C-alpha positions, 0 to 999 in steps of 0.5 A: 822339167815342167810340162804343159798339156793342151787340148786341141780339135782336128777335122779331116774329110780324109782320115783320123790320122790326117785329123791328128796330123793337122791339129799337131802341125797347126799347133806347132806353128806357135808352140815349139817342142810338142813331143807327145800327143794323146788321142782322147776322142774320135768322132765321125761326123755323118751327113746324108747317111755317110761319114763326111768328116773325122773329128779328133780331140787330142792332148798335146804336151810340150815343155815349159821354158826353163827361164822366167821372164823378168 
């Protein structure tokens, strides 16, 4: 099996988990078979002295199709 891993960024004003979930669900619209996600960075975006949003960088891994296009 051959896998591909891509890096994505998710943003949420609610939670870190929501930011990860949003990134995965949006990617799943065009990429099938995502089976592993690694959170590589978490950032709190601060506005006026309070956390306004959570920003996460994830690495999503999925299999590459076995058949080759001709």
